[in-house]
Backbone bond lengths (Angstrom), bond angles and torsions (degrees), N, CA, C in turn:
res aa  C-N    CA-C-N  psi(-1)  N-CA   C-N-CA  omega(-1)  CA-C   N-CA-C  phi
1 M - - - 1.459 - - 1.532 109.19 -
2 N 1.341 115.47 123.91 1.462 119.75 -177.63 1.517 113.83 -93.09
3 K 1.341 116.00 -18.56 1.458 118.60 -175.99 1.520 110.11 -151.49
4 K 1.322 116.22 137.21 1.464 120.63 174.25 1.524 108.37 -151.82
5 I 1.336 116.13 128.94 1.458 121.75 178.84 1.529 107.96 -128.47
6 L 1.314 116.80 120.13 1.452 122.28 177.85 1.522 110.35 -82.05
7 H 1.327 115.87 163.98 1.468 119.97 176.22 1.525 110.01 -57.42
8 I 1.320 115.81 142.07 1.463 120.79 172.80 1.528 108.52 -142.13
9 T 1.316 116.37 133.27 1.465 121.45 173.34 1.525 106.76 -91.24
10 E 1.326 115.63 102.61 1.464 120.25 -171.84 1.529 112.14 -67.87
11 K 1.325 117.13 -29.79 1.461 120.78 178.21 1.526 108.73 -123.87
12 P 1.328 117.22 78.85 1.463 120.05 -179.19 1.526 110.98 -65.96
13 P 1.328 118.10 156.87 1.469 120.67 -177.10 1.519 113.89 -66.73
14 V 1.335 117.16 -19.97 1.461 121.79 177.16 1.520 108.46 -133.48
15 I 1.343 117.02 134.24 1.465 120.54 -178.26 1.522 112.04 -114.65
16 C 1.328 119.07 -49.92 1.473 120.22 179.28 1.521 108.77 -86.01
17 Y 1.322 118.50 141.93 1.452 128.57 -9.85 1.531 112.49 -94.28
18 D 1.271 118.15 -13.48 1.459 122.13 -165.63 1.526 110.12 -124.31
19 P 1.350 118.61 71.30 1.466 119.93 -172.05 1.523 115.16 -76.80
20 H 1.328 118.09 -23.20 1.463 119.11 -172.43 1.527 113.59 -57.80
21 P 1.349 119.91 -46.27 1.476 118.19 178.10 1.524 112.71 -58.40
22 H 1.337 117.57 -38.05 1.461 120.43 179.94 1.528 111.40 -67.38
23 S 1.318 117.07 -28.10 1.463 120.63 -176.95 1.526 112.91 -71.50
24 V 1.322 117.85 -23.86 1.472 119.79 -178.73 1.521 111.18 -87.47
25 I 1.341 117.55 -6.06 1.463 121.55 -176.55 1.522 109.91 -99.98
26 P 1.332 119.05 122.69 1.468 119.92 172.65 1.528 109.93 -65.75
27 I 1.324 116.71 147.86 1.460 120.62 178.05 1.529 109.13 -72.36
28 H 1.324 116.67 120.08 1.467 120.87 176.38 1.524 108.89 -151.15
29 A 1.333 117.21 170.22 1.463 121.78 -169.13 1.521 113.05 -61.28
30 D 1.335 117.77 -43.55 1.467 119.92 -177.68 1.527 110.90 -64.53
31 Y 1.304 115.82 -42.86 1.470 120.04 179.01 1.514 110.44 -63.19
32 M 1.340 117.48 -42.80 1.457 119.78 179.99 1.523 111.47 -68.20
33 N 1.334 118.36 -31.71 1.468 120.08 173.31 1.529 110.18 -59.08
34 W 1.320 116.49 -41.52 1.466 120.50 178.67 1.531 110.49 -66.07
35 I 1.333 116.69 -40.56 1.464 120.64 177.96 1.525 110.22 -62.76
36 Y 1.331 117.32 -50.00 1.464 120.60 -179.27 1.527 111.22 -55.33
37 Q 1.324 115.68 -40.95 1.461 121.09 -173.55 1.524 113.20 -78.71
38 N 1.323 117.66 -30.59 1.460 120.62 -169.89 1.519 114.99 -109.80
39 Y 1.335 117.74 2.14 1.459 120.13 179.19 1.529 110.25 -119.03
40 I 1.334 113.77 52.42 1.459 122.70 177.56 1.521 110.66 -111.02
41 Q 1.317 116.03 -50.26 1.457 121.50 -176.59 1.528 111.30 -83.18
42 I 1.322 115.15 144.36 1.463 123.50 177.30 1.526 108.59 -115.65
43 S 1.321 115.42 140.72 1.461 121.02 177.22 1.521 109.14 -126.86
44 S 1.332 116.61 143.89 1.461 120.07 175.31 1.519 109.42 -150.58
45 F 1.321 116.07 168.66 1.457 119.64 170.20 1.524 108.32 -55.68
46 K 1.325 116.44 142.27 1.464 120.75 179.74 1.525 111.88 -78.49
47 N 1.320 115.50 -34.54 1.463 120.68 -174.84 1.522 110.23 -119.85
48 I 1.313 116.30 132.18 1.456 121.20 -178.20 1.522 111.12 -64.99
49 T 1.322 118.04 -21.87 1.463 121.72 179.39 1.521 112.18 -67.40
50 D 1.334 117.41 -13.73 1.458 121.01 -179.93 1.527 113.05 -90.91
51 R 1.318 117.54 5.25 1.466 119.75 -178.69 1.524 111.45 -58.72
52 V 1.308 115.61 150.81 1.461 122.96 -176.63 1.528 108.63 -102.75
53 N 1.316 117.00 136.56 1.472 121.49 -178.41 1.525 111.89 53.86
54 L 1.324 115.89 27.17 1.462 125.12 175.29 1.526 114.76 71.91
55 T 1.334 119.10 -14.29 1.467 120.17 -176.25 1.518 113.78 -125.29
56 W 1.337 119.18 -17.66 1.470 120.17 -169.59 1.516 111.37 -103.03
57 I 1.327 116.20 130.48 1.455 121.75 169.16 1.529 107.29 -125.14
58 E 1.315 116.28 152.77 1.463 119.93 178.71 1.528 108.26 -82.00
59 Y 1.320 115.05 83.95 1.461 121.59 179.37 1.519 107.12 -106.28
60 I 1.332 116.42 102.44 1.464 120.48 -169.46 1.524 110.87 -143.10
61 F 1.336 115.35 164.27 1.451 119.71 163.40 1.530 107.25 -63.00
62 L 1.332 116.50 141.88 1.453 119.92 -179.40 1.533 110.04 -54.94
63 N 1.323 115.65 124.07 1.465 122.10 177.03 1.528 113.55 65.10
64 D 1.336 116.57 30.92 1.466 119.49 178.50 1.529 110.44 -85.95
65 Y 1.307 115.58 65.87 1.456 121.92 172.56 1.519 107.64 -137.74
66 Y 1.315 116.10 154.66 1.464 119.26 -173.84 1.521 112.62 -59.33
67 Q 1.329 117.30 -23.06 1.460 120.27 -179.98 1.530 112.38 -60.71
68 N 1.325 117.30 -19.44 1.456 121.22 -176.08 1.523 113.51 -108.68
69 N 1.328 117.68 4.57 1.462 121.64 -175.79 1.529 110.03 -92.02
70 P 1.342 118.66 112.15 1.472 120.53 -175.73 1.519 114.08 -72.84
71 F 1.334 117.65 -12.17 1.458 120.83 -175.81 1.531 112.83 -93.18
72 V 1.322 117.28 -4.98 1.464 120.77 -177.08 1.525 109.79 -134.74
73 E 1.299 114.79 131.99 1.465 120.40 171.50 1.522 107.95 -100.81
74 V 1.313 116.37 125.76 1.459 121.35 -177.16 1.516 109.24 -121.01
75 E 1.322 115.22 130.30 1.466 121.24 -179.18 1.531 108.93 -127.80
76 V 1.321 116.56 128.12 1.461 121.04 173.74 1.523 107.69 -80.69
77 L 1.329 116.32 115.38 1.458 121.41 -174.71 1.524 112.62 -90.19
78 S 1.314 116.60 -34.83 1.468 120.08 177.23 1.514 108.59 -156.07
79 E 1.309 116.29 146.96 1.459 120.95 -179.52 1.519 108.96 -153.33
80 G 1.337 115.54 128.42 1.452 120.51 176.02 1.511 115.16 92.63
81 T 1.326 116.92 -18.99 1.466 120.57 178.07 1.529 108.99 -129.63
82 V 1.321 116.10 148.69 1.457 121.71 -178.24 1.522 110.51 -78.33
83 T 1.336 115.49 128.34 1.466 121.07 175.27 1.523 108.86 -79.96
84 E 1.334 116.52 126.77 1.467 120.50 -179.13 1.525 110.88 -69.01
85 S 1.325 115.80 152.16 1.474 122.83 177.64 1.523 111.13 51.47
86 I 1.330 116.54 46.34 1.463 121.41 -173.53 1.522 111.80 -60.53
87 E 1.334 117.96 -32.78 1.463 120.96 -179.29 1.524 111.17 -61.91
88 E 1.351 116.02 -52.30 1.459 120.32 179.83 1.524 110.73 -65.13
89 W 1.317 116.13 -34.87 1.458 121.58 -177.86 1.525 110.84 -65.48
90 I 1.350 117.46 -42.43 1.465 121.08 177.98 1.516 110.45 -64.02
91 I 1.320 117.04 -44.55 1.464 121.22 -179.55 1.523 110.19 -58.93
92 D 1.329 116.94 -43.47 1.463 120.64 179.05 1.520 111.42 -60.87
93 R 1.325 117.15 -42.03 1.469 120.68 -179.99 1.531 111.59 -67.62
94 I 1.325 116.82 -40.53 1.465 119.82 177.30 1.529 109.86 -61.33
95 N 1.325 117.33 -40.78 1.463 121.38 177.90 1.523 111.82 -61.62
96 Q 1.336 116.82 -25.15 1.466 121.58 176.98 1.531 111.66 -91.41
97 H 1.313 116.05 13.09 1.463 123.77 178.04 1.523 111.88 65.74
98 Q 1.311 116.24 35.95 1.459 122.10 176.06 1.531 109.15 -109.55
99 Y 1.320 115.49 138.75 1.463 121.19 174.34 1.527 107.85 -90.85
100 I 1.318 116.26 147.98 1.462 120.44 -177.18 1.521 110.66 -119.89
101 G 1.313 115.45 125.07 1.453 121.49 169.34 1.514 108.07 -98.59
102 I 1.313 116.72 127.16 1.464 120.10 -174.72 1.523 109.96 -138.18
103 C 1.306 116.15 135.64 1.464 121.23 177.85 1.525 109.14 -87.81
104 V 1.315 115.59 126.52 1.465 121.16 178.57 1.528 109.21 -132.05
105 D 1.312 115.64 158.59 1.463 121.48 174.65 1.528 107.71 -81.97
106 R 1.341 115.83 115.62 1.467 120.57 -177.15 1.531 113.31 -60.38
107 F 1.298 117.82 -17.59 1.459 122.45 178.52 1.529 110.95 -55.00
108 Y 1.329 117.24 -29.34 1.465 121.70 -174.06 1.530 113.66 -101.25
109 I 1.337 117.56 -0.50 1.464 120.90 -176.78 1.525 108.96 -103.53
110 Q 1.320 116.76 111.48 1.457 121.47 -170.77 1.527 113.59 -61.93
111 E 1.320 118.37 -29.77 1.456 121.29 -178.45 1.527 113.19 -73.86
112 H 1.327 117.52 -11.28 1.458 120.60 -179.10 1.531 111.24 -90.04
113 V 1.334 116.02 148.63 1.467 120.17 177.97 1.522 111.40 -66.49
114 N 1.336 117.60 -18.82 1.465 121.27 -179.64 1.532 112.74 -84.99
115 Y 1.325 117.55 0.00 1.459 121.99 -174.89 1.525 111.57 -55.05
116 Q 1.324 115.17 123.87 1.459 123.57 178.40 1.538 113.07 59.18
117 L 1.337 116.79 18.79 1.460 120.59 -179.60 1.526 112.50 -120.34
118 I 1.343 115.84 -53.39 1.464 121.06 -173.62 1.520 109.55 -133.56
119 H 1.315 116.90 136.35 1.465 121.03 173.27 1.525 108.30 -81.37
120 L 1.338 116.65 115.59 1.453 120.83 -176.09 1.533 109.95 -145.27
121 P 1.336 118.24 103.68 1.470 120.79 176.15 1.523 110.88 -65.46
122 H 1.325 115.90 136.01 1.467 119.98 -179.65 1.525 108.74 -159.29
123 G 1.326 116.06 147.28 1.463 120.44 -178.30 1.513 112.65 -86.51
124 L 1.328 116.79 137.46 1.454 121.50 170.73 1.517 109.17 -126.98
125 L 1.327 116.54 162.76 1.459 123.08 -176.55 1.520 109.84 -107.33
126 I 1.323 117.08 124.14 1.470 121.23 178.10 1.529 108.83 -103.18
127 Y 1.339 115.70 127.09 1.465 120.26 -175.30 1.535 112.47 -126.41
128 G 1.333 117.94 8.01 1.452 118.88 179.26 1.513 112.32 -179.12
129 Y 1.322 115.45 175.85 1.462 120.70 179.51 1.526 109.97 -154.18
130 D 1.323 115.91 161.81 1.462 123.73 173.87 1.521 106.72 -141.59
131 L 1.324 116.81 109.89 1.462 120.80 -175.63 1.520 112.20 -71.54
132 E 1.334 117.26 -31.73 1.467 119.12 178.72 1.527 110.85 -68.92
133 Q 1.343 116.06 -41.45 1.460 120.18 178.69 1.531 112.04 -82.79
134 K 1.331 116.23 -13.06 1.468 123.16 -178.28 1.529 111.66 57.57
135 V 1.355 114.27 49.77 1.465 119.90 179.37 1.520 110.20 -131.94
136 F 1.336 114.71 153.20 1.459 122.50 164.43 1.523 107.47 -103.57
137 Y 1.325 116.14 145.22 1.454 120.78 173.98 1.525 108.07 -95.00
138 A 1.338 116.50 126.10 1.459 120.91 -171.28 1.520 111.29 -138.40
139 A 1.339 114.68 152.91 1.461 122.25 174.60 1.521 109.02 -116.23
140 D 1.322 116.02 136.88 1.462 121.26 178.00 1.533 107.99 -172.80
141 F 1.317 115.57 -177.43 1.460 120.75 176.84 1.528 108.94 -85.04
142 F 1.325 115.97 69.03 1.455 121.08 177.55 1.525 109.29 -73.45
143 K 1.331 115.35 129.71 1.475 120.88 -177.02 1.539 109.89 51.72
144 R 1.337 115.32 36.76 1.475 125.28 175.80 1.520 113.98 70.39
145 I 1.329 118.84 5.59 1.464 121.92 178.48 1.530 108.16 -118.58
146 Y 1.327 116.38 129.74 1.460 118.65 179.54 1.519 108.99 -67.46
147 S 1.325 116.06 118.70 1.453 121.32 -172.29 1.527 109.71 -158.54
148 C 1.327 115.06 175.71 1.458 122.10 -178.15 1.527 109.72 -114.31
149 K 1.333 115.57 135.15 1.456 120.70 -176.91 1.531 110.13 -140.67
150 A 1.325 114.57 156.18 1.464 121.07 169.85 1.525 107.57 -90.38
151 I 1.325 116.81 119.10 1.464 122.17 -176.27 1.531 109.08 -112.83
152 P 1.331 118.10 126.60 1.467 119.61 177.39 1.527 111.49 -52.00
153 M 1.323 115.22 136.10 1.462 119.97 -177.58 1.527 112.25 -58.60
154 N 1.321 115.93 -37.08 1.464 118.22 -178.02 1.521 111.87 -66.07
155 Q 1.352 117.53 -29.55 1.463 120.44 176.99 1.531 111.09 -69.86
156 I 1.329 116.08 -38.99 1.472 119.81 177.07 1.523 109.86 -62.70
157 V 1.323 116.28 -46.48 1.464 120.58 -179.23 1.527 110.47 -63.20
158 E 1.329 116.24 -44.98 1.459 119.85 -178.91 1.527 111.35 -64.69
159 G 1.338 116.22 -41.75 1.458 119.59 178.53 1.510 113.03 -67.08
160 Y 1.331 116.39 -33.86 1.468 120.74 -179.53 1.528 111.81 -73.48
161 T 1.314 116.86 -39.60 1.471 120.76 -175.97 1.525 112.81 -90.76
162 A 1.332 118.28 0.95 1.468 121.69 -177.84 1.526 111.19 -62.28
163 A 1.312 115.02 147.53 1.471 120.86 -178.34 1.518 111.58 -62.61
164 A 1.343 117.07 -31.93 1.464 120.82 -177.81 1.523 112.97 -83.17
165 N 1.326 117.75 -6.18 1.459 120.44 -177.22 1.529 111.44 -78.05
166 E 1.327 115.22 161.15 1.463 122.64 172.75 1.517 106.89 -114.75
167 P 1.343 117.06 85.60 1.466 120.93 -168.48 1.526 113.34 -59.70
168 K 1.334 114.18 126.74 1.453 120.83 177.51 1.522 108.18 -153.86
169 V 1.330 116.33 136.18 1.460 121.54 179.47 1.525 108.11 -129.16
170 M 1.334 115.26 130.93 1.460 121.53 179.92 1.518 109.66 -127.00
171 Q 1.316 115.98 153.36 1.459 122.21 179.01 1.527 109.14 -117.63
172 F 1.340 116.09 128.24 1.463 122.16 179.09 1.532 108.79 -110.38
173 T 1.316 116.21 128.38 1.459 121.19 177.93 1.523 109.08 -124.06
174 Y 1.323 116.58 121.80 1.466 121.14 177.71 1.520 109.69 -76.08
175 K 1.324 116.75 127.79 1.466 123.12 -179.29 1.534 108.69 -97.86
176 D 1.328 115.76 93.63 1.464 120.34 -171.80 1.521 113.89 -78.84
177 H 1.334 118.55 -3.26 1.458 121.35 -177.96 1.528 113.03 -93.72
178 V 1.327 117.60 -4.73 1.464 121.51 -173.27 1.533 110.23 -75.86
179 T 1.329 115.63 134.70 1.458 121.75 172.78 1.528 108.51 -115.88
180 Y 1.318 116.11 153.33 1.460 119.65 -177.55 1.523 109.22 -150.34
181 T 1.323 115.83 121.74 1.463 122.42 178.31 1.516 109.50 -103.55
182 L 1.308 115.89 134.92 1.459 120.05 -179.68 1.528 110.43 -64.18
183 D 1.320 115.97 127.27 1.461 123.36 178.62 1.529 107.78 -99.70
184 I 1.332 116.78 102.63 1.455 120.51 -173.74 1.533 111.82 -65.50
185 Q 1.332 116.95 -30.15 1.465 120.10 176.44 1.522 110.36 -64.80
186 H 1.326 116.92 -43.37 1.458 122.17 177.74 1.529 110.30 -60.06
187 V 1.335 116.41 -42.45 1.459 121.20 -178.15 1.524 110.75 -58.37
188 F 1.330 116.91 -48.85 1.462 118.69 -175.16 1.523 112.43 -79.17
189 R 1.308 117.37 -22.48 1.459 118.75 170.76 1.524 110.39 -69.16
190 A 1.332 116.19 -39.30 1.471 119.43 176.57 1.519 110.89 -65.17
191 L 1.330 117.12 -40.84 1.463 120.58 177.28 1.529 111.32 -62.59
192 E 1.333 115.98 -40.25 1.461 119.65 178.48 1.520 111.00 -65.00
193 D 1.338 116.93 -42.79 1.464 120.37 177.12 1.523 111.12 -61.69
194 Y 1.336 116.44 -42.66 1.463 120.22 178.77 1.528 110.27 -61.30
195 Y 1.326 116.12 -44.88 1.462 122.41 -177.79 1.530 111.78 -64.15
196 T 1.331 116.67 -39.53 1.471 121.26 -177.40 1.524 112.87 -92.69
197 S 1.324 117.24 3.36 1.478 122.12 -179.97 1.529 111.46 54.78
198 S 1.329 115.42 46.73 1.459 120.24 -177.00 1.520 110.58 -135.14
199 D 1.321 115.71 172.56 1.460 121.56 172.23 1.524 109.18 -121.57
200 R 1.317 115.79 38.46 1.464 120.89 -176.36 1.526 111.96 -58.44
201 H 1.327 116.31 -43.58 1.465 119.63 -175.76 1.525 113.26 -96.93
202 L 1.335 117.08 -35.99 1.459 121.46 -172.58 1.521 109.56 -125.39
203 K 1.322 116.74 128.53 1.456 122.35 -175.76 1.528 110.86 -105.89
204 V 1.326 115.95 155.56 1.455 121.63 172.95 1.530 108.71 -66.15
205 K 1.319 116.31 124.76 1.464 120.16 179.13 1.524 112.24 -91.71
206 Y 1.308 116.53 -28.56 1.467 120.20 -177.92 1.519 108.79 -150.90
207 S 1.332 116.22 140.72 1.461 121.43 177.87 1.517 108.82 -147.18
208 L 1.328 115.94 143.86 1.461 119.70 173.71 1.524 111.04 -68.15
209 Q 1.325 115.79 -23.39 1.466 122.21 -179.89 1.531 108.15 -128.04
210 P 1.333 118.46 71.24 1.469 120.74 -172.11 1.522 114.98 -64.16
211 N 1.319 118.15 -22.63 1.462 120.70 -176.77 1.528 113.61 -92.19
212 V 1.326 116.50 -2.15 1.461 120.67 179.96 1.530 108.84 -88.10
213 P 1.341 118.44 129.93 1.476 120.76 178.81 1.526 111.40 -58.06
214 K 1.332 116.09 140.75 1.458 122.10 -177.47 1.529 110.92 -115.06
215 T 1.311 114.76 154.98 1.456 121.02 167.36 1.519 107.68 -126.50
216 F 1.342 116.24 174.59 1.460 118.75 -168.62 1.521 111.47 -143.45
217 G 1.348 113.66 162.38 1.445 121.16 168.88 1.513 115.09 56.53
218 L 1.322 115.31 -135.36 1.465 121.32 -174.41 1.521 112.83 -61.39
219 D 1.324 117.76 -26.97 1.471 119.59 -179.08 1.521 112.10 -68.85
220 T 1.335 117.91 -17.09 1.462 119.39 -179.90 1.525 111.54 -68.54
221 Y 1.349 118.06 -20.87 1.465 119.44 172.96 1.526 110.68 -58.03
222 R 1.334 115.48 -40.58 1.473 120.46 179.34 1.528 110.44 -57.77
223 V 1.320 115.93 -44.55 1.460 120.90 -177.97 1.528 110.31 -67.17
224 L 1.334 116.60 -43.06 1.470 119.96 178.17 1.524 110.97 -59.80
225 K 1.311 116.11 -46.47 1.461 120.36 -179.38 1.530 110.37 -59.67
226 Q 1.324 116.95 -44.45 1.462 120.97 178.61 1.520 111.42 -63.89
227 L 1.337 116.29 -38.98 1.466 120.10 -179.40 1.522 111.08 -57.58
228 Y 1.331 116.58 -48.29 1.451 119.44 -176.76 1.526 112.01 -77.01
229 E 1.312 117.80 -28.07 1.461 120.11 173.56 1.531 111.34 -65.07
230 V 1.329 115.96 -47.42 1.462 120.83 -175.34 1.526 111.42 -70.86
231 T 1.323 116.60 -45.61 1.461 118.67 -178.82 1.520 111.27 -67.90
232 A 1.326 117.49 -28.12 1.471 120.18 175.85 1.517 110.20 -67.77
233 I 1.326 116.99 -43.07 1.465 120.86 178.72 1.525 110.51 -62.37
234 E 1.310 116.24 -39.86 1.464 121.08 -177.56 1.523 112.76 -82.47
235 L 1.351 115.68 -3.73 1.470 121.49 -179.64 1.523 111.44 57.92
236 M 1.339 115.09 37.42 1.458 120.12 176.88 1.528 109.18 -84.05
237 R 1.349 115.04 157.77 1.458 118.61 172.13 1.530 107.81 -69.83
238 L 1.323 116.14 126.37 1.464 120.93 -175.14 1.524 111.03 -84.17
239 D 1.325 115.46 162.15 1.458 122.89 -175.78 1.524 108.69 -112.21
240 I 1.338 117.15 121.74 1.457 121.31 -178.47 1.524 112.57 -79.77
241 R 1.325 118.38 -17.73 1.464 120.11 -171.42 1.527 114.33 -59.27
242 P 1.340 119.38 -42.36 1.475 117.20 176.89 1.525 113.15 -60.06
243 L 1.324 117.00 -36.44 1.461 120.00 179.59 1.520 111.25 -70.46
244 H 1.330 116.90 -32.62 1.461 118.61 176.12 1.523 110.47 -71.39
245 T 1.331 117.26 -36.64 1.461 119.90 175.90 1.527 110.44 -63.84
246 L 1.334 116.85 -40.18 1.462 120.97 175.67 1.523 110.36 -57.49
247 Y 1.327 116.35 -46.43 1.466 122.45 178.50 1.532 110.44 -60.99
248 E 1.339 116.89 -44.43 1.462 120.52 -179.23 1.527 111.24 -66.66
249 H 1.335 116.75 -35.10 1.462 119.55 179.54 1.530 110.80 -61.46
250 K 1.323 117.56 -44.51 1.465 119.82 179.92 1.532 110.66 -66.66
251 K 1.305 116.40 -35.73 1.470 120.61 176.56 1.524 110.49 -63.71
252 R 1.328 116.84 -41.17 1.460 121.23 179.39 1.528 110.93 -69.27
253 M 1.332 117.99 -34.79 1.460 120.52 178.27 1.534 110.36 -66.29
254 I 1.321 116.72 -39.60 1.469 119.86 175.35 1.530 109.55 -61.18
255 G 1.332 116.25 -46.57 1.458 120.45 179.84 1.517 112.46 -59.85
256 L 1.336 116.26 -40.75 1.468 120.58 179.01 1.530 110.84 -62.79
257 L 1.327 116.85 -50.37 1.466 120.03 -177.94 1.531 111.29 -64.12
258 E 1.320 117.39 -39.21 1.468 120.13 177.56 1.519 110.82 -65.05
259 H 1.334 117.27 -38.73 1.465 120.24 178.77 1.530 110.81 -66.33
260 L 1.325 116.81 -44.15 1.463 120.14 178.66 1.523 111.01 -61.22
261 S 1.334 116.13 -37.17 1.461 120.72 178.76 1.525 111.18 -67.91
262 R 1.353 116.21 -47.15 1.474 120.67 -179.29 1.516 111.47 -61.59
263 S 1.323 116.14 -43.56 1.459 120.59 -174.93 1.525 112.71 -80.25
264 Q 1.345 116.25 -10.04 1.461 123.08 179.13 1.535 112.03 57.06
265 L 1.340 115.16 32.40 1.467 119.01 176.49 1.519 110.52 -70.41
266 V 1.324 116.27 -36.32 1.462 122.83 173.65 1.524 107.29 -144.06
267 E 1.314 116.04 163.74 1.456 120.12 177.69 1.525 109.73 -79.99
268 I 1.309 115.98 125.66 1.464 122.04 -179.03 1.516 109.16 -117.56
269 D 1.309 115.99 122.11 1.462 121.87 176.81 1.535 108.70 -69.59
270 P 1.328 118.30 124.32 1.477 119.86 178.50 1.523 112.78 -54.51
271 G 1.341 116.99 -27.09 1.454 120.16 178.57 1.516 112.77 -64.81
272 W 1.331 117.03 -28.43 1.469 120.06 177.12 1.524 110.24 -65.61
273 I 1.327 115.25 -42.54 1.469 119.80 179.56 1.525 110.15 -64.76
274 E 1.326 116.53 -45.40 1.464 120.01 179.61 1.522 111.06 -63.95
275 G 1.333 116.20 -36.36 1.459 119.66 178.07 1.512 112.03 -63.59
276 Y 1.336 116.24 -41.17 1.460 118.78 178.38 1.530 111.32 -71.58
277 K 1.314 117.31 -29.33 1.470 118.72 175.84 1.527 110.29 -65.64
278 E 1.312 117.62 -36.26 1.466 120.37 177.05 1.532 110.65 -66.18
279 I 1.329 116.53 -42.75 1.464 119.84 178.41 1.525 110.25 -66.19
280 W 1.331 117.16 -38.24 1.464 121.61 177.46 1.533 110.32 -61.22
281 R 1.332 116.79 -42.70 1.466 119.63 179.08 1.531 110.58 -64.74
282 T 1.329 116.74 -36.59 1.466 119.13 176.99 1.511 110.67 -66.07
283 S 1.344 117.00 -41.06 1.469 119.81 178.62 1.519 111.39 -65.12
284 E 1.331 116.50 -33.22 1.467 120.13 175.10 1.519 110.23 -66.75
285 S 1.327 117.10 -39.75 1.464 120.96 177.34 1.521 111.16 -62.74
286 I 1.335 116.27 -40.12 1.465 120.32 177.51 1.524 110.27 -60.63
287 R 1.313 116.26 -45.56 1.474 120.00 179.48 1.530 110.89 -62.48
288 N 1.339 116.39 -40.47 1.470 119.72 179.52 1.522 111.86 -68.45
289 L 1.332 116.40 -35.15 1.465 120.16 175.60 1.518 110.79 -62.41
290 F 1.323 116.28 -37.17 1.457 120.19 178.04 1.529 110.33 -62.92
291 I 1.332 116.60 -43.69 1.462 120.34 179.63 1.534 110.24 -61.62
292 K 1.332 116.22 -41.78 1.469 119.73 177.24 1.528 110.99 -62.35
293 Y 1.339 115.54 -39.78 1.463 118.87 178.95 1.528 111.13 -64.60
294 E 1.342 116.73 -41.09 1.465 120.79 179.14 1.525 110.99 -60.84
295 I 1.331 116.93 -35.79 1.470 120.84 -177.65 1.527 111.26 -78.46
296 T 1.337 117.08 -43.03 1.465 120.63 -170.51 1.524 113.92 -101.63
297 R 1.357 116.43 -23.14 1.477 122.74 -172.55 1.522 111.42 59.09
298 D 1.328 116.56 24.27 1.458 121.48 177.84 1.529 108.68 -79.38
299 P 1.320 119.19 118.05 1.472 121.49 -174.17 1.522 114.32 -64.87
300 Q 1.330 118.17 -16.07 1.464 119.23 179.77 1.530 110.98 -63.38
301 Y 1.349 116.79 -32.98 1.463 119.95 179.61 1.521 110.74 -68.80
302 L 1.311 115.96 -40.94 1.455 120.17 178.98 1.532 110.88 -67.09
303 S 1.310 116.84 -39.45 1.467 120.75 177.45 1.525 110.97 -61.33
304 R 1.321 115.65 -39.29 1.469 119.97 178.85 1.528 110.90 -67.27
305 I 1.324 117.49 -39.76 1.466 121.18 176.68 1.523 110.44 -58.37
306 I 1.316 115.76 -48.30 1.464 120.82 -178.53 1.527 110.59 -63.47
307 Q 1.331 116.57 -39.28 1.459 120.63 178.47 1.529 111.14 -62.59
308 L 1.329 117.02 -46.30 1.466 120.70 -178.68 1.524 111.80 -66.84
309 L 1.333 117.17 -37.06 1.459 119.76 176.56 1.530 111.50 -64.98
310 G 1.326 115.65 -21.54 1.455 119.84 177.92 1.522 113.70 -79.71
311 V 1.344 117.51 -27.19 1.468 120.37 -176.43 1.534 113.05 -100.92
312 L 1.312 117.88 -22.20 1.466 120.36 -176.36 1.531 113.66 -61.43
313 P 1.340 120.22 -41.76 1.470 118.01 -177.12 1.528 113.39 -59.72
314 D 1.326 118.56 -38.17 1.465 120.33 177.80 1.522 111.06 -66.65
315 R 1.331 116.40 -39.73 1.465 119.53 177.07 1.521 111.31 -61.76
316 E 1.331 116.04 -44.64 1.461 118.91 -178.24 1.527 111.23 -70.28
317 K 1.323 117.20 -36.79 1.460 120.28 178.30 1.526 110.63 -61.95
318 R 1.328 117.53 -43.41 1.466 120.65 178.57 1.529 110.85 -62.29
319 L 1.342 116.51 -35.10 1.458 120.67 178.53 1.528 110.88 -69.89
320 L 1.339 116.40 -38.46 1.459 120.48 -177.89 1.522 113.37 -77.68
321 D 1.329 117.37 -22.09 1.472 120.87 -177.55 1.531 112.80 -47.45
322 P 1.332 119.62 -57.23 1.470 119.02 -177.68 1.531 113.79 -68.59
323 I 1.347 117.30 -29.45 1.470 120.32 179.84 1.527 109.85 -67.46
324 V 1.317 115.49 -51.27 1.468 120.19 -177.60 1.530 110.05 -67.80
325 N 1.330 117.16 -42.14 1.458 119.95 -178.48 1.527 112.25 -63.99
326 R 1.329 116.62 -32.32 1.458 119.49 -179.01 1.529 112.44 -76.80
327 Y 1.346 116.49 -38.33 1.466 118.38 -169.05 1.520 115.71 -114.81
328 A 1.332 119.17 -14.94 1.458 120.26 -179.15 1.516 109.81 -61.86
329 G 1.335 115.69 129.72 1.460 121.43 176.91 1.508 114.52 80.05
330 T 1.349 118.42 1.75 1.466 119.81 -177.88 1.519 112.62 -94.44
331 F 1.324 117.23 -7.44 1.476 119.08 -177.26 1.530 109.54 -115.71
């Protein structure tokens, strides 16, 4: 076999922080039921003093790691040591309909902005190959946008075996037999937890930093605002990922309310959907302001980001008031 390309969802419904598992799953009703139900609550570090490398906090959808995804089985095949004949090994796994997650040094991958500039180990997802073209087909944040590219096999091998890399190989298997029914009680318990900034009903199942105190829901705005205030004062390079997660959260909330309305599981006021669309547009503006700040380093953009992060929680709380008051405790 000279060529094999597995299914890939090029624009998965969730991208930050762990998009690869979502990319191997075709979009279907059961999977979207799981997304609607499990992408409501937000978790982050409680204290800004716990940030990692001075800029990173675990600001994520609650349990947004592959360990909690029922539609994908993930196995770590090797870690810390280089697997010999990695090229042939990947091809064999693809032929067995397995997706491969592999950590490579971006310095050697031409499609990355770090190419020939910075040594930076990072995981990408391989979903196919072409022996005549001598390429692997891979998904990653190429040029900072999650997308799919054909990557020369020699670049993958060089990036994987590089001295600066942190060699790790994972296997992703899509579980096509899984069914999932939306649990409306779970949905409104998650909404209540988000509204009250608590984990009363739903607990963190997995965290990269399990011993670091967490906060939840609306209170995470406070942490985000502090993050950008502090890193701005210290003139650190800022991290866009929390702002993209914020943007994705509002997008998912719109999707949830629209789904509940379409399915007529509960009565949804159209004004709630429009209200979340306004907040989503503001979160998009915040993300765009960050991009402008990265390009120009003009502090006015950063000041505006911090200002908007200060007013958004009150806007969202006012929007959630009638939703939570109507349905909390009724299911």
